[in-house]
N, C-alpha and C positions, 0 to 999 in steps of 0.2 A: 811321554806321560800325560799330555794332557787331551792326545787324542784318542789313548786308551779310555782314559775317563770320560770324554764325551762320549765315545760308542756304547760305557756301559751303562751311562746316564739314558742314553737314545733307546737302547735295549728293554733299559726299566719301566721308561716312560710309554714302549711300543706295543702296545696288548697286543698286535699281530703277529709280531716277535714273538713273544714270546708265546703265543699259542704255536708257532711252530714249531719252538723250541720243545713243548709238553708233546705234540702230536709224534713228532722225531720220536722222541722218545719212548714213547708208549709202541711207534710200529717198530720201535727194534726189540722187542719180545720176540716178536715173531722170528726174526732173522736169529737172536740167542738161540730158540732154543732148536733149528736146524744145525747149529755150528755146535751146538752142547750135546746132542745126537749121533753124528757122527764118528767120531771117539771112544762113546760108551758101548755102540753099539760093538765094538773088537775088544771090549775091556774083558776078561778071562775071569775074574771073580762077580762081573757083573750078570756075565750070562750064568755062571753056576749057580747064582744065588737066585735067577730066575729059574731056572733047573731049565734049559736051554742052550741048544750049540751053536756056533756062528754063523751055519748056516742053513739051521731049523727057520721052516716059514715064520716063526713067530718071531722071530727079530721085526721082520716087515708091518708083522701086523700090532707089533708095539707102537711102532712108530706111525703109520700110517692111520691110527684109530683115533690119534688126536685128530685130525682133520675133520672123522664126523662131528667130534664133539665141537670143532669149531662151524658146522653145519647147523649145529643147533645153536649152538651159543649167538651167532648171526642173526636169525629169528627173532629168538628170544629179546635177545638187547636191543636192535633194533626196534621193536615195539616198543619194551621198555623205557629207550630216550626221547621215542616220540611223544610216548604218554606224560615222563615226569620228568624230561628236560634233557641235553648233549653230557651237560656236567655230572647230574645224578649217575645216568646207563654208563658216562667213563669209569664211576668211582666203582659200583658193582663189579663191573667187567676187571679193571684190575684186581680186586677183592676177591673175587672169583679165579682169576691167574694164579696169583699168588697161594689159594689153599691148594690148588691142583699141584703146585710146585712143591709145597710141604709135604703132600701126599707120599710123590716120587719120590721125596728124598729118605723118609723113613720105610720105603717098602725094602725090606729085607735087614733092616736095622734090628739085631738081636734077636731076631727067627728068621725063619725058611719056609717053612710051610704056609701057604698063601701069599708069598711075596711077589707072584706074578700079576695076582689079583688084586693088592695095594699099588702096582705100579701102572696095570689096568686104570683102574679106577683115578688115579692122578692124573693120568695123562688125558684122561677124558674130560675131566673136571677144569684143569688147563688149558683146554682145546677149545672150552667153553669158554672160558673167559677172556682168550686170543683171539676167538673169531669173534666174539663182542667187542673188542677192542679195533678188530680191523674192518667191520661194520658201522660202528659210530666215531670211530675218529676221523676218516675219510669225508663226512659228512656237516663233522663239526667244524674243521677245517676249511673246508672250501666254500661255506657259509660265511666267515671271515675274513676270505682272502677277495684281494681285486679282482674283477674278469679276468684282467689282461696279465695277471699272476698267478693265478691258480697251479698250473702245470708245476712250474717252479716251484710254489709250496710244496706242493706231492711230492717233486721226485727228489726234495730235500731231506724230508721225510725217509722215503725210501732208502736212501743214501744212508743214511741211522740205520736203518734195515738191515744193511749191508756190514754198518759197523757193530750191530749185536754179533752178526755173525760171526765176523775176525773173531770180536772178542771171548765168545765163546770157545770156538775152536783153539787160540792163543792158549786160552787158559787149559781144557782139559791138554792141549798138547804139553803144555810146562808139565802140568802133575802127573802126566802119562812117563814122560820122561825121568822124573823126580823121586816118582814112586813105583812105577814100573803097570804093570795091566794087570799082576794080580792083585792090588792093594784096593778095598774097597771105596777108600778114599780120594782116588785117584777119577771115580766116577760121582761120587757123590757133593763134591766140592763144587764142581760145576754147576752140578743142581741149584744148591743151595745161594750160589752166587749171583744166580736170576732175580733174588730177592732186590734186589738193589735197585732195578725198578721199580717196581711197584708202590718200594716203600719212599723213594725220592719222588715221584709222582703224587703221592697221597699228602706229601708237604707242601707240593707248588701246587695243586688245582684249585686252591682258594682263590690265587690271585688272579685268575684266569674268568673271564666274564662267559657267561649262559650269550646263545646263541639269538641274535636278534631276532632273526628270522623264525628261532621255532618261539617266541614271545609273541609276535607278531601271528602266526599262526593256529595262535592260542588262543588271541584277545585278549594278550599282556598287552597291552598297547603303552602302557605307563610304563611298566620295565623294561622294553624292546627301545624306547628310549633313552633312559637311564642307561643302557647297556651300548646305544651307538654313539652317547655321549660320553660315556666311559672311555671307549675302542678311538672316536675319530675327531671327540671335542666337539664344543655346540654349536657353531655354522654348517658343520658338514657332519655332522651327527642328524641334527636337522634334514636336510638333504636326503640323507640316508634314509631317516623314516619313512618321509614322503612316498620314497619308492620303494620301498618292503609294503604300506599299504596299500600304493594302488597295484602292487605285485597281488597282494591279497586278495583284493576286490574282487581280483579276473578270475581266482581258482577258489576263491572262496565257496562255493557249491559243489565241488571235485569232490568225491571221494571214489579214490581208486582201492580196489582189495585185488592180494595176490591171484585170485583166480581171474581176475580183470587183466589183470598185465600177461598171463597166457590166454588169450583170448582173443584172436586173431583179426574182430570187427573193432576191438578195444585202441585208442590213439597210444595206449603206452605198449604194443604188442611189439612195435618195431621195437623202442629201447630197449625193451625187456630181451630180445633175441640177441641185439648187439651187446648185451650184458654178459648170459649165458656165453654165445661164443666167444666172446674174449677169453672169459676164463676156461673156456675148452681148449681154446687156442695155447693161451699160454700154459696150460699145464703141458699140451702136445709139444712145447719146446724142451720137453725132455728137465729144466733145470731144478723142478723140485726135488728131480733123484738125482743131481749134479751137487747139489746142497749138500743132501743126507749124505748120500755115498761118494762124493771126493774122492778120499783116499784110496778106494776100490778100484775107482775107475783109472787110477794113474797104476797100479797092480798091474791091470788091465795091457797099459803100454809098458809092462816089464819095469819096472819099477818095485824095489823092495820096498817092504813094510814102512822102515823110518823115514826114506827118502821118498814117498808117497803121502805121506802125512805132511813133510815140509813142504813138498810142492803144492797140495791143497791149501793150503798156508798161504803160500805167494800168491795162488790164483785167487784168494779171496782178498788180498788186497791189492790186488790191479784192478778187482771185481768194485771196490768202495770208491777206488782213483778215478777210473772210469765212469764213474757214476757221474762225477763234476760236468763230464759232458751231456747227462741228460737234463740237467734241472737249468745249462745254458741253452738249449736247442732245442728242449720240448713247448713252449712257448714262441719260440723264433718260426721254426719249421713244422710244428705242428704235430698232435698225437698221432693222423694218418702215416706223415713220410715217414716217423720213425718205428710206426710198427713193421711199413713196407723193408725197411730196411734195414731193419732189423732180421725180420724173416731171410733174406737172403742170402746174410753173409753165415746167418746158424743153418740156414740148409748148407752150405759150401760149404761151411767146416766141417759138419757133419759127417757128409760124405770124405773128406780128407780124412778124418779121425777110422774111419772105416779102412780107408786104403793102409796111414799108417798103422793102426792097429795092426793090423792081417800081417804087414811088415816084419812089425815087432815082435811081436810071437810067434813067427816062424821063421825069424833072421836064421838060424841055426838049419834050419833045411836047406832055405834058401840062398847057405854061405855068405850071410853078407852081415855086416856088424850093425848090433841092436840098437845103438844110440843112437845113430841119425834118422832114424824114419822114429824112434819114440820123442826126438826133442823136438821135431815137426808137429808131432800128435801134440806136444804140449803145447806150442804156439800157436795151433789150431783151438785146444781147449780154451787157451788166457782169452784168445781173438773172441772165440763165441761166447764164452762170457761175458765178454764186456757190452757185445752184442744185444747180449739179451736186457742186459743193465739199463742199457740208454733204451734200446726199443723196445722192451716188452714188461721189463718189471713196472715202476709206476704209472704207466700209460691205461691200462685196463682197470687199474683201481681210482684212477680220477674219469675216465669217460663215465661211466655211472653215475657218478657225482654232477655231472654237468648236463645230461640230456632228459631226467625226470623232473617234474613239477615236485613243487615245494610238499603237496599230499602223496610225493609217493616216492622221493628222493630216499627215503630209510628204507623203504623196500626194497629197491633197485640195490641200494648197497648190500642190500643185505642177501637177496638174490644172490650177486656177485660172489660175496662171502662163504652162500650154501654150494654154490655153482665149486666154485675154487676146493673147497673142502673136497667134495666127492667128489670132484676129478682127480686131486695131489692124494688122496687116500688111493684110487683107482693104479696111482703110477709108481707113488712110494710100496704098495704092495706087491705089485708084480715086479719093480725093478733089482730086486734082488733074485728073483727066480729067472729074469733074464737074463743076470748077472751070470749065474749059476750055469744055465744052457745056449744061450746066445755067444756070448763073450764080448767080440768085439763088435759082429754084428749086432749089437743092440744099439753102436753109432748107426748102421746102416737106415735103422725104423727110423730113430730121429732126425735123418735125415730126412726122411718121406714124410713126416709129423711135419718139421717147421715150412716144406714146401706147402703143404694143405693150410698149415695156418694162413702166409702168406698169399695163397690164393684166396681164400675165400675174405682176407681183412679186404684184399684188392676190390673182390667186388662188392660188398656190403655193409663195409664200414664208413662210415662221414666224417668230415673232420666236426671236431665239436669245439675245438680250440679259437680264439680271439673273439668269441659271442659272449653273451649275456645270458640266463639261464632263460628268461624270458625269451629272447632270440632264438635259444635252442628249441625250445618249443614251436615256437614259430615254421621254425624249418621244418621239422618234422609234421604237422600240420600240413604244410604245403606240400610235401612228399608225400602223405599220404592220398591225397586230391590229384 
């Protein structure tokens, strides 16, 4: 009992732990949406309310338009957080996501005409807020983490992302089983429960410090000193303040625009290309599609609807547990090795899935039992999901927060979210079409795209872990020369 009491006292006195918990809960919004839409897409009342069929391309458009909202929200809210502060930026992001969620909930509630338009509006508005969260939270968290623990903090936050996915899918599965796919509350309840996240975060945000780095770079030296003393205590806080002021003096005259970041002669071009291709390659792993269309994948392996839903939940639980290895390894092994290892395992697993999917689907023609290749396919998909979580989930979000100077960090993270949004828009839009036309050959496509991601990473992505922000800047300056 005394141990638990001391742990609680430590948590309430350690502001950095509170920042990690807050950031983790905010990042879980993204995961919750993925798990939420998985079974909503197959709810018959939802489809009839929207006036579409299960194989209508609009099913994918409703899912994917959210990512366009994320792209716009990332740019706007990164600017907002740079101008008005990280905490005000986070607050407005959460309010926007909450509003979008409410709009989704009322779509077709007591009316049918225009329900699809209202749902589109809700998806876009919610995307704006979540895109803002995904751009501002990583910056805020990294600016309040120690150099040697930034990776662990980010990986823990993205493990919470998988908790959100599990929570949404489990709730969706329970209400679907008890209410049935013809009941409107089987899809409305999982939507409105998401409000627990922003409401809880609103209640907690007042306890958190503003980023001292933001204060210093906005000429609010006294506020920065107070924030650092609030986080670290008197002596350590003063030391951190002197380091921040020194860093600010070096970068004070540097101004970086989005145009500069895409200009080859600019020092930030190389970090920008690493950021862009990191998110493109993450989308090419196919896990945006796996998260949203999990049950359909297990059906491709020969399972019935209900068993596919159970297996999807099992895959998400395994995903959450295996993410523990991400935060244990990301600082010890480094970002680059995790990315390369993840690509290798994903490539092999998707090639195996092509083989097992083909055997399971044609088992009757080949006169072989269907279950053995199906089980082998389940194992390959579970392993691939774990490899993605450990290697590719947190790393591509972490790297942009480490390789840009403070004057460009928010823009760099915004670019990361924009590319993530556009890439996942394309993948989630095309996935149902590929499911319907390619069947199990879709796994072969993902096998080759994962191989490409690994090769590009090997040649062009440097290690950014184990260095301070300033040391990473020095690395890119030397690399350019």
